[in-house]
C-alpha positions in Angstrom: 15.2 -23.4 -12.9 13.6 -20.1 -14.0 10.1 -19.6 -15.2 8.4 -16.9 -17.0 5.0 -15.4 -15.3 2.7 -15.6 -17.6 -0.2 -14.9 -15.3 0.6 -13.4 -12.1 0.5 -14.7 -8.6 -2.2 -13.3 -6.7 -1.0 -10.0 -4.7 2.5 -10.1 -6.5 1.6 -9.0 -9.7 4.8 -7.2 -10.7 6.9 -10.6 -10.5 7.9 -11.4 -13.9 10.4 -14.3 -13.6 10.4 -17.0 -10.6 13.1 -19.5 -9.9 12.2 -22.7 -8.4 14.2 -24.8 -6.3 13.2 -28.6 -5.5 13.6 -29.2 -1.6 12.3 -32.8 -1.7 10.0 -34.7 -3.5 7.0 -32.9 -1.8 8.3 -29.2 -1.1 10.0 -26.5 -3.3 10.9 -22.9 -3.0 9.8 -20.1 -5.5 11.7 -17.0 -5.5 11.5 -13.7 -7.5 14.7 -13.6 -9.5 14.3 -9.9 -9.2 13.8 -9.5 -5.6 15.3 -12.3 -3.5 13.1 -11.3 -0.5 10.2 -12.3 -2.1 9.7 -16.4 -1.8 7.1 -19.0 -1.4 7.0 -22.3 -0.1 5.1 -24.6 -2.7 4.2 -28.1 -2.4 2.9 -30.8 -4.5 -0.8 -31.7 -3.9 -0.8 -35.0 -5.5 1.4 -36.2 -2.5 -1.3 -35.0 -0.3 -4.5 -35.8 -1.6 -6.9 -36.1 -4.4 -6.6 -33.3 -6.4 -8.3 -32.5 -10.0 -9.4 -29.5 -11.7 -9.5 -28.3 -15.4 -7.2 -25.7 -16.2 -9.1 -22.9 -18.4 -8.4 -22.2 -21.9 -6.9 -19.1 -21.4 -4.2 -20.4 -18.8 -3.8 -23.2 -21.8 -3.0 -20.5 -24.2 -0.8 -18.3 -22.2 1.4 -21.3 -21.4 1.2 -22.9 -24.8 -0.1 -26.3 -23.3 -0.5 -28.9 -25.5 -1.8 -32.8 -25.0 1.6 -34.0 -24.4 3.2 -31.0 -22.6 5.1 -31.5 -19.6 3.1 -29.8 -16.7 3.7 -29.6 -12.7 1.3 -28.1 -10.3 2.0 -26.6 -7.1 0.1 -25.2 -4.4 1.4 -22.4 -1.9 1.8 -23.1 1.7 1.5 -20.1 4.2 4.3 -21.2 6.9 3.2 -20.7 10.6 4.7 -21.4 13.6 4.3 -23.9 14.9 4.8 -25.8 11.5 1.8 -27.8 12.0 -0.6 -24.9 11.7 0.8 -23.8 8.4 -1.8 -24.1 5.6 -2.2 -24.6 1.8 -4.4 -23.0 -0.8 -5.9 -25.4 -3.1 -8.1 -22.8 -5.0 -5.2 -21.2 -6.8 -2.6 -23.8 -8.1 0.4 -22.8 -9.9 0.4 -24.4 -13.1 3.8 -24.9 -14.9 4.7 -25.8 -18.4 8.2 -27.3 -18.1 8.4 -27.6 -22.0 8.4 -23.5 -22.2 9.5 -22.7 -18.6 6.3 -20.6 -18.3 3.9 -20.7 -15.2 0.6 -19.1 -14.3 -1.5 -19.0 -11.4 -5.2 -20.4 -11.9 -8.0 -19.1 -9.8 -10.3 -21.9 -9.1 -14.3 -21.4 -7.9 -14.8 -22.7 -4.3 -18.6 -23.4 -5.7 -17.3 -25.8 -8.5 -14.6 -27.1 -6.0 -16.0 -27.0 -2.6 -13.6 -29.6 -1.5 -10.7 -27.5 -2.0 -10.1 -24.9 0.7 -7.9 -21.5 0.3 -6.5 -22.1 4.2 -6.3 -25.8 4.6 -4.3 -27.0 7.8 -1.3 -29.0 6.7 -1.7 -31.0 9.7 -4.8 -32.7 8.2 -2.9 -34.2 5.8 -0.8 -36.6 7.9 
């Protein structure tokens, strides 16, 4: 499925449209529609840990999020070798409004979310 980027992915400000392909219940890939060389592995954080945050008002407005909107949240995984050394960024979730096919990256404060890391090892969630 293709999604319009309403608030850019950190470091990838030129990406305007992403395609997300589910790998399994936990993982998916997110690829730049205009540059197939840019791709991210993303993970459903709720299958790994307790994960809760407030979506900023600006992202709510950008994504046209309503009380009954169908929302998904993913986190970017940095793949390393060996795979167990890969890490997840829980401080910059990708928020998707599945009703409008739009997404944005929210940047959370580590002060407000001390339990979330920017590079948490995937092996700690076995």
